[in-house]
C-alpha positions as a printed Julia matrix, in Angstrom:
302×3 Matrix{Float64}:
   0.0     0.0     0.0
   1.35    3.44   -0.85
   0.55    7.0    -1.73
   2.34    6.47   -5.07
   0.02    3.6    -5.99
  -3.03    5.67   -5.12
  -1.76    8.68   -7.08
  -1.18    6.45  -10.11
  -4.74    5.13   -9.81
  -6.2     8.64   -9.63
  -4.28    9.61  -12.76
  -5.73    6.58  -14.54
  -9.2     7.64  -13.42
  -8.66   11.15  -14.76
  -7.78    9.73  -18.18
 -10.52    7.09  -18.39
 -14.09    8.26  -19.12
 -15.58    4.93  -18.02
 -13.85    5.1   -14.64
 -14.83    8.73  -14.18
 -18.43    7.73  -14.73
 -18.07    4.87  -12.27
 -16.61    7.28   -9.73
 -19.94    9.15   -9.63
 -21.51    6.01   -8.16
 -19.06    5.8    -5.23
 -19.8     7.43   -1.89
 -17.04    6.29    0.43
 -13.41    5.39    1.0
 -14.07    1.63    1.13
 -15.48    1.72   -2.39
 -12.52    3.72   -3.72
 -10.09    1.23   -2.2
 -12.06   -1.68   -3.68
 -12.13   -0.04   -7.14
  -8.38    0.59   -6.99
  -7.71   -3.04   -6.09
  -9.86   -4.17   -9.02
  -7.47   -2.29  -11.31
  -4.26   -3.49   -9.64
  -3.64   -0.54   -7.28
  -3.3    -1.07   -3.54
  -3.7     1.77   -1.05
  -5.55    2.62    2.15
  -7.64    5.52    3.33
  -4.68    7.56    4.51
  -2.96    7.08    1.17
  -6.13    8.21   -0.59
  -6.37   11.41    1.43
  -2.74   12.3     0.73
  -2.83   11.4    -2.96
  -6.13   13.22   -3.58
  -4.62   16.47   -2.34
  -1.68   16.19   -4.73
  -3.32   14.74   -7.86
  -6.69   16.53   -7.9
  -6.12   20.31   -8.18
  -8.12   22.45   -5.77
 -10.81   24.72   -7.23
  -9.41   27.98   -8.54
 -10.02   31.03   -6.35
 -12.34   33.65   -7.87
 -10.68   36.82   -9.2
 -10.05   39.42   -6.51
 -12.2    41.96   -8.36
 -15.24   39.7    -8.51
 -17.9    40.65   -5.99
 -19.42   37.76   -4.03
 -22.77   36.62   -5.33
 -25.64   37.58   -3.01
 -27.52   34.87   -1.17
 -31.01   34.33   -2.6
 -33.89   35.59   -0.51
 -35.65   32.97    1.61
 -38.55   31.32   -0.18
 -42.03   32.24    1.0
 -42.65   28.63    1.92
 -40.4    25.57    2.08
 -41.58   22.77   -0.19
 -40.71   19.11   -0.58
 -41.59   17.25   -3.77
 -42.68   13.61   -4.13
 -43.34   11.51   -7.21
 -44.52    8.01   -7.98
 -41.62    6.17   -9.62
 -43.86    4.0   -11.77
 -45.45    7.14  -13.23
 -42.02    8.65  -13.9
 -40.87    5.39  -15.51
 -43.89    5.39  -17.81
 -43.02    8.94  -18.91
 -39.22    8.68  -19.29
 -37.01    5.7   -20.24
 -34.31    6.85  -17.8
 -36.57    6.18  -14.82
 -37.63    2.89  -16.38
 -33.94    1.91  -16.35
 -33.7     2.92  -12.7
 -36.63    0.73  -11.73
 -35.17   -2.18  -13.7
 -31.99   -1.88  -11.62
 -33.76   -1.89   -8.23
 -33.38   -5.69   -7.72
 -29.58   -5.28   -8.01
 -29.51   -2.17   -5.81
 -31.64   -3.52   -2.97
 -28.95   -5.77   -1.54
 -28.66   -7.19    1.96
 -24.9    -7.67    2.38
 -24.09  -11.11    3.74
 -21.56   -9.65    6.18
 -24.26   -7.74    8.09
 -25.17   -9.44   11.38
 -28.82   -8.5    11.87
 -28.9    -9.96   15.39
 -26.05   -7.63   16.4
 -27.79   -4.81   14.55
 -31.0    -5.37   16.52
 -29.03   -5.4    19.77
 -27.85   -1.83   19.08
 -31.4    -0.46   18.96
 -31.96    2.26   21.58
 -35.58    3.28   22.28
 -34.46    6.6    23.78
 -32.6     7.53   20.63
 -35.64    6.73   18.52
 -37.85    8.9    20.77
 -35.62   11.89   20.0
 -37.14   11.96   16.5
 -40.39   13.14   18.13
 -38.69   16.28   19.44
 -38.27   19.51   17.5
 -34.51   19.74   16.77
 -34.49   23.51   17.29
 -36.23   23.13   20.65
 -34.76   23.21   24.13
 -35.78   19.64   25.01
 -33.95   18.27   21.98
 -30.85   20.36   22.72
 -30.73   18.94   26.25
 -31.04   15.4    24.89
 -28.29   16.01   22.27
 -25.97   17.47   24.91
 -26.48   14.43   27.13
 -25.85   12.13   24.16
 -22.59   13.94   23.34
 -21.45   13.71   26.95
 -22.07    9.97   27.24
 -21.11    8.74   23.75
 -18.17    6.36   23.52
 -15.31    7.02   21.06
 -16.35    5.89   17.58
 -19.97    5.42   18.65
 -22.37    6.44   15.84
 -25.6     6.79   17.77
 -27.07    9.02   15.04
 -27.19    6.0    12.7
 -29.14    2.81   13.24
 -29.14    1.6     9.65
 -26.78   -0.08    7.16
 -24.68    2.04    4.81
 -24.47   -0.33    1.84
 -21.37    1.37    0.46
 -19.38    0.43    3.57
 -19.84   -3.26    2.68
 -17.63   -3.96   -0.32
 -16.64   -7.55    0.42
 -19.91   -9.39   -0.11
 -20.53  -11.54   -3.17
 -23.09   -9.2    -4.76
 -20.99   -6.03   -4.51
 -19.64   -5.96   -8.09
 -23.12   -6.42   -9.56
 -24.4    -3.75   -7.17
 -21.71   -1.28   -8.25
 -22.41   -1.93  -11.93
 -26.09   -1.25  -11.28
 -25.27    2.0    -9.46
 -23.15    3.13  -12.4
 -25.93    2.39  -14.88
 -28.39    4.3   -12.7
 -26.13    7.37  -12.72
 -26.06    7.28  -16.52
 -29.83    6.86  -16.72
 -30.46    9.79  -14.39
 -28.02   12.0   -16.28
 -30.1    11.24  -19.36
 -33.2    12.37  -17.44
 -31.73   15.59  -16.05
 -29.29   16.47  -18.82
 -26.56   17.25  -16.27
 -24.17   15.52  -13.9
 -25.67   13.33  -11.19
 -23.79   11.71   -8.31
 -24.75    9.17   -5.69
 -24.83   10.71   -2.22
 -25.71    7.6    -0.24
 -27.16    4.08   -0.38
 -28.91    3.03    2.82
 -30.67   -0.12    3.95
 -33.11    0.37    6.81
 -33.95   -3.05    8.29
 -36.94   -3.31   10.65
 -36.76   -0.87   13.59
 -34.09    1.39   12.12
 -33.59    5.14   12.01
 -31.42    8.08   11.08
 -31.65   10.75   13.77
 -32.01   14.5    13.21
 -29.36   16.03   10.92
 -28.97   18.86    8.39
 -26.28   17.77    5.84
 -25.35   21.49    5.76
 -21.78   20.8     4.58
 -23.19   19.43    1.29
 -25.72   22.02    0.08
 -27.93   21.61   -2.97
 -30.85   19.55   -4.22
 -31.17   15.92   -3.21
 -33.26   13.21   -4.75
 -33.97   10.02   -2.82
 -35.38    6.93   -4.49
 -37.16    4.77   -1.93
 -38.42    1.2    -2.03
 -39.47   -1.55    0.36
 -39.48   -5.32    0.35
 -43.3    -5.41    0.53
 -46.34   -3.25    1.14
 -47.05   -2.02    4.65
 -49.59   -4.02    6.63
 -51.21   -0.83    7.95
 -51.38    2.48    6.06
 -51.03    4.34    9.38
 -47.95    2.37   10.44
 -45.25    3.04    7.84
 -41.7     4.26    7.54
 -41.56    8.04    7.42
 -39.45   11.07    6.62
 -39.81   13.98    9.05
 -38.49   17.53    8.78
 -38.79   20.74   10.71
 -40.1    23.57    8.54
 -37.27   26.16    8.58
 -39.69   29.09    8.8
 -42.63   27.93   10.9
 -40.85   25.35   13.07
 -43.63   22.85   12.31
 -42.7    19.16   12.31
 -43.82   17.69    8.98
 -44.15   13.89    8.76
 -44.25   12.27    5.33
 -45.59    8.7     5.3
 -43.93    6.44    2.76
 -44.92    3.84    0.19
 -43.16    1.63   -2.3
 -41.32    2.99   -5.35
 -41.28    6.71   -4.73
 -38.95    9.66   -5.38
 -38.49   12.54   -2.93
 -36.72   15.85   -3.59
 -35.61   18.48   -1.08
 -32.95   21.16   -0.84
 -30.1    21.31    1.67
 -29.29   24.85    2.85
 -26.36   26.31    4.78
 -27.8    29.52    6.18
 -28.46   29.07    9.92
 -32.05   30.28    9.55
 -32.76   27.88    6.68
 -31.12   24.63    7.84
 -33.13   21.62    6.75
 -33.4    19.46    9.87
 -34.71   16.03    8.96
 -34.78   12.44   10.19
 -35.91    9.04    8.86
 -37.58    6.26   10.82
 -38.61    2.73    9.87
 -40.52    1.37   12.9
 -42.07   -1.48   10.89
 -41.27   -5.09    9.99
 -40.55   -4.07    6.39
 -37.08   -3.55    4.92
 -36.54   -0.08    3.44
 -33.91    1.03    0.9
 -33.06    4.64    0.14
 -30.73    5.76   -2.66
 -29.65    9.38   -2.57
 -28.35   11.58   -5.38
 -27.02   15.1    -5.77
 -29.07   16.46   -8.67
 -28.88   19.74  -10.6
 -30.94   22.78   -9.63
 -32.7    22.43  -12.99
 -34.31   19.1   -12.03
 -37.8    20.66  -11.89
 -37.63   21.63  -15.56
 -36.55   18.1   -16.48
 -39.49   16.55  -14.66
 -42.09   19.08  -15.79
 -44.95   17.18  -17.35
 -43.53   13.72  -16.57
 -45.97   12.94  -13.77
């Protein structure tokens, strides 16, 4: 393992259009290391961090004379957008390709120990999703959590990040499917699309309140389940706090749906949100960074 090997791999990626496209499907260090090994390059996460700084040039600074662009005014009302994936697939072949790839995306890595996963469930953590994240009660709970957390303890996650599991037998097929999905979505939106996360929510799983403020922009999440819910009032759900009114908005979920929302950085417009699957169903969620023009691309599709 070496920085030199990693740097050589990154140069190969820069010169290979197919690998650059594949890179858009990766979301983590484990996947980069696995892709490098597949092409004969061995390196670790530390090597990757060092080599990335030297091989990939940093963004150029704007000219000194250029005035900073003003922040847009806050919208009159924050909106989320949801679509039925089957309707989108009927209207655009790109979404039809996405749906065709779902069986290869909805993996359950064989190296995940679900008994150990269930043992990590904490009812108190789940109850925090009922609190308003900008409220005093939540801040007290978060402060207590920070004071008692053990080193390396990720209490904010009780789910499976699929992209952390690169050693299971289905991974290569899964990565190929992710790459094809990126291409299909770029055909839909006419601009670059990147995976932002691939999550498996087994029964009784959750992602606690967070804002993603370090990665601003529009997100699209494609959501599916292993079966219909037994009770329409007992489903997985996405919850956010309206950045203007403070209202907690709960969005009940169903199979084969797309959800769009925008991540902001301004303190008064942070998009606090959480996800909970309190059911016996298995839930998958595939996230993408999509262009601001996505609304124009979907106009009239559904």
